[in-house]
BALOBA-1460 file (C-alpha; in Angstrom, 3 decimals):
// residues 136
<rec num="1" residu="m" x="54.491" y="-30.300" z="39.127"/>
<rec num="2" residu="y" x="56.511" y="-33.175" z="40.573"/>
<rec num="3" residu="t" x="57.676" y="-33.104" z="44.159"/>
<rec num="4" residu="p" x="59.704" y="-35.916" z="45.729"/>
<rec num="5" residu="t" x="57.242" y="-36.303" z="48.600"/>
<rec num="6" residu="s" x="54.155" y="-36.567" z="46.421"/>
<rec num="7" residu="n" x="52.577" y="-39.935" z="45.745"/>
<rec num="8" residu="n" x="52.322" y="-39.998" z="41.992"/>
<rec num="9" residu="s" x="50.776" y="-43.213" z="40.785"/>
<rec num="10" residu="q" x="52.643" y="-42.698" z="37.511"/>
<rec num="11" residu="d" x="55.999" y="-43.147" z="39.271"/>
<rec num="12" residu="k" x="54.917" y="-46.468" z="40.753"/>
<rec num="13" residu="n" x="54.110" y="-47.853" z="37.317"/>
<rec num="14" residu="i" x="57.546" y="-47.189" z="35.823"/>
<rec num="15" residu="p" x="59.311" y="-50.527" z="35.314"/>
<rec num="16" residu="t" x="62.787" y="-50.836" z="36.788"/>
<rec num="17" residu="k" x="65.588" y="-53.249" z="36.034"/>
<rec num="18" residu="k" x="68.822" y="-53.807" z="37.926"/>
<rec num="19" residu="v" x="71.804" y="-53.536" z="35.641"/>
<rec num="20" residu="t" x="74.932" y="-55.503" z="36.523"/>
<rec num="21" residu="l" x="78.145" y="-54.005" z="35.214"/>
<rec num="22" residu="p" x="80.866" y="-56.280" z="33.773"/>
<rec num="23" residu="y" x="83.292" y="-55.733" z="36.656"/>
<rec num="24" residu="e" x="80.515" y="-56.610" z="39.130"/>
<rec num="25" residu="k" x="79.904" y="-59.904" z="37.297"/>
<rec num="26" residu="e" x="83.601" y="-60.752" z="37.495"/>
<rec num="27" residu="k" x="83.691" y="-59.945" z="41.206"/>
<rec num="28" residu="a" x="80.542" y="-62.003" z="41.886"/>
<rec num="29" residu="g" x="81.976" y="-64.908" z="39.888"/>
<rec num="30" residu="k" x="85.124" y="-65.025" z="42.019"/>
<rec num="31" residu="k" x="83.081" y="-65.086" z="45.229"/>
<rec num="32" residu="a" x="80.897" y="-67.903" z="43.890"/>
<rec num="33" residu="k" x="83.967" y="-70.065" z="43.199"/>
<rec num="34" residu="q" x="85.412" y="-69.784" z="46.710"/>
<rec num="35" residu="f" x="85.040" y="-72.630" z="49.171"/>
<rec num="36" residu="l" x="86.052" y="-73.669" z="52.668"/>
<rec num="37" residu="r" x="89.250" y="-75.716" z="52.403"/>
<rec num="38" residu="g" x="89.637" y="-78.669" z="54.729"/>
<rec num="39" residu="p" x="90.446" y="-80.529" z="56.741"/>
<rec num="40" residu="i" x="88.910" y="-78.651" z="59.652"/>
<rec num="41" residu="n" x="89.670" y="-80.170" z="63.013"/>
<rec num="42" residu="y" x="86.410" y="-81.560" z="64.382"/>
<rec num="43" residu="l" x="87.332" y="-81.006" z="68.027"/>
<rec num="44" residu="q" x="88.230" y="-77.366" z="67.388"/>
<rec num="45" residu="l" x="84.916" y="-76.910" z="65.582"/>
<rec num="46" residu="v" x="83.015" y="-78.434" z="68.513"/>
<rec num="47" residu="k" x="84.854" y="-76.232" z="70.991"/>
<rec num="48" residu="a" x="84.173" y="-73.092" z="68.912"/>
<rec num="49" residu="s" x="80.489" y="-73.977" z="68.513"/>
<rec num="50" residu="n" x="80.050" y="-74.100" z="72.294"/>
<rec num="51" residu="l" x="81.409" y="-70.583" z="72.759"/>
<rec num="52" residu="p" x="78.987" y="-67.655" z="73.146"/>
<rec num="53" residu="g" x="77.969" y="-65.151" z="70.495"/>
<rec num="54" residu="r" x="79.373" y="-65.228" z="66.989"/>
<rec num="55" residu="a" x="82.446" y="-67.285" z="67.887"/>
<rec num="56" residu="i" x="81.538" y="-70.120" z="65.512"/>
<rec num="57" residu="h" x="81.086" y="-67.627" z="62.660"/>
<rec num="58" residu="v" x="84.466" y="-66.046" z="63.345"/>
<rec num="59" residu="f" x="86.073" y="-69.487" z="63.612"/>
<rec num="60" residu="i" x="84.684" y="-70.435" z="60.189"/>
<rec num="61" residu="v" x="86.085" y="-67.187" z="58.741"/>
<rec num="62" residu="i" x="89.447" y="-68.049" z="60.326"/>
<rec num="63" residu="c" x="89.332" y="-71.546" z="58.781"/>
<rec num="64" residu="f" x="88.486" y="-69.975" z="55.418"/>
<rec num="65" residu="l" x="91.452" y="-67.590" z="55.664"/>
<rec num="66" residu="y" x="93.715" y="-70.464" z="56.681"/>
<rec num="67" residu="g" x="92.738" y="-72.282" z="53.481"/>
<rec num="68" residu="v" x="93.191" y="-69.192" z="51.309"/>
<rec num="69" residu="t" x="96.522" y="-68.047" z="52.731"/>
<rec num="70" residu="k" x="97.932" y="-71.528" z="53.503"/>
<rec num="71" residu="s" x="99.464" y="-69.949" z="56.586"/>
<rec num="72" residu="r" x="98.570" y="-70.234" z="60.266"/>
<rec num="73" residu="t" x="99.046" y="-66.462" z="60.742"/>
<rec num="74" residu="f" x="97.057" y="-63.821" z="58.848"/>
<rec num="75" residu="k" x="95.145" y="-60.546" z="59.247"/>
<rec num="76" residu="l" x="91.467" y="-60.864" z="60.126"/>
<rec num="77" residu="k" x="89.688" y="-58.156" z="58.141"/>
<rec num="78" residu="s" x="86.373" y="-56.773" z="59.353"/>
<rec num="79" residu="s" x="85.126" y="-56.625" z="55.740"/>
<rec num="80" residu="l" x="85.331" y="-60.425" z="55.550"/>
<rec num="81" residu="l" x="83.551" y="-60.738" z="58.888"/>
<rec num="82" residu="r" x="80.737" y="-58.539" z="57.523"/>
<rec num="83" residu="e" x="80.285" y="-60.964" z="54.602"/>
<rec num="84" residu="f" x="79.531" y="-63.654" z="57.180"/>
<rec num="85" residu="g" x="77.081" y="-61.406" z="59.055"/>
<rec num="86" residu="v" x="79.437" y="-60.505" z="61.903"/>
<rec num="87" residu="k" x="79.649" y="-56.873" z="62.975"/>
<rec num="88" residu="r" x="83.039" y="-55.464" z="63.951"/>
<rec num="89" residu="c" x="82.355" y="-55.266" z="67.691"/>
<rec num="90" residu="a" x="80.793" y="-58.752" z="67.801"/>
<rec num="91" residu="g" x="83.793" y="-60.049" z="65.878"/>
<rec num="92" residu="y" x="86.211" y="-58.695" z="68.463"/>
<rec num="93" residu="v" x="84.200" y="-60.232" z="71.311"/>
<rec num="94" residu="a" x="84.099" y="-63.583" z="69.499"/>
<rec num="95" residu="l" x="87.816" y="-63.378" z="68.744"/>
<rec num="96" residu="k" x="88.501" y="-62.833" z="72.455"/>
<rec num="97" residu="a" x="86.345" y="-65.887" z="73.280"/>
<rec num="98" residu="l" x="88.286" y="-68.004" z="70.757"/>
<rec num="99" residu="e" x="91.532" y="-66.735" z="72.243"/>
<rec num="100" residu="n" x="90.422" y="-67.564" z="75.815"/>
<rec num="101" residu="a" x="89.380" y="-71.044" z="74.645"/>
<rec num="102" residu="g" x="92.904" y="-71.668" z="73.349"/>
<rec num="103" residu="l" x="91.955" y="-71.991" z="69.679"/>
<rec num="104" residu="v" x="93.813" y="-68.920" z="68.400"/>
<rec num="105" residu="s" x="96.332" y="-66.355" z="69.531"/>
<rec num="106" residu="v" x="95.826" y="-62.715" z="68.586"/>
<rec num="107" residu="v" x="98.191" y="-59.774" z="68.237"/>
<rec num="108" residu="r" x="96.301" y="-56.471" z="68.379"/>
<rec num="109" residu="r" x="97.604" y="-53.035" z="67.359"/>
<rec num="110" residu="n" x="95.713" y="-49.748" z="67.412"/>
<rec num="111" residu="g" x="94.341" y="-48.839" z="63.998"/>
<rec num="112" residu="c" x="95.242" y="-52.201" z="62.416"/>
<rec num="113" residu="n" x="93.417" y="-55.450" z="61.781"/>
<rec num="114" residu="p" x="94.259" y="-58.129" z="64.355"/>
<rec num="115" residu="m" x="96.896" y="-60.722" z="63.433"/>
<rec num="116" residu="v" x="95.437" y="-64.153" z="64.167"/>
<rec num="117" residu="t" x="97.427" y="-67.362" z="64.553"/>
<rec num="118" residu="i" x="95.625" y="-70.696" z="64.620"/>
<rec num="119" residu="l" x="97.039" y="-72.795" z="67.436"/>
<rec num="120" residu="e" x="97.805" y="-76.491" z="67.102"/>
<rec num="121" residu="a" x="94.897" y="-78.913" z="67.097"/>
<rec num="122" residu="i" x="93.330" y="-79.839" z="70.419"/>
<rec num="123" residu="r" x="94.282" y="-83.291" z="71.585"/>
<rec num="124" residu="i" x="91.430" y="-85.725" z="72.211"/>
<rec num="125" residu="d" x="92.552" y="-86.506" z="75.772"/>
<rec num="126" residu="t" x="92.434" y="-82.788" z="76.657"/>
<rec num="127" residu="l" x="88.834" y="-82.596" z="75.451"/>
<rec num="128" residu="t" x="87.761" y="-85.681" z="77.412"/>
<rec num="129" residu="e" x="89.431" y="-84.339" z="80.576"/>
<rec num="130" residu="n" x="87.491" y="-81.094" z="80.211"/>
<rec num="131" residu="k" x="84.215" y="-82.977" z="79.681"/>
<rec num="132" residu="e" x="84.808" y="-84.986" z="82.852"/>
<rec num="133" residu="r" x="85.357" y="-81.736" z="84.770"/>
<rec num="134" residu="g" x="82.137" y="-80.324" z="83.322"/>
<rec num="135" residu="s" x="83.577" y="-77.688" z="81.020"/>
<rec num="136" residu="l" x="84.473" y="-77.740" z="77.355"/>
């Protein structure tokens, strides 16, 4: 008699094969063809990389969405953050850090994804002033 908790050696010897359904292949193909559209402002990237936590990951997702939507304002979906290895709570913390750094502005509403707007590029003289003061 077979019980799910028993260790049958016969069950271990059964070969298994993952089957990919046609709609899964189509979905995987679309993801493989996506890319990060440039240009990405170098100074913004540097500023985001010096922020704590997953801020650089969230900034890359924001740059990706900017390239896809061709708009500076869009919804930041937590499902897309998960694809980049960012959990929802960590994403919100990183988004707040990006907002405090002056890279994005965010409109939050209860029960909705945040609306993110990429702010204008950082000027080089602003960055050098901040370096001289000791902060980025």
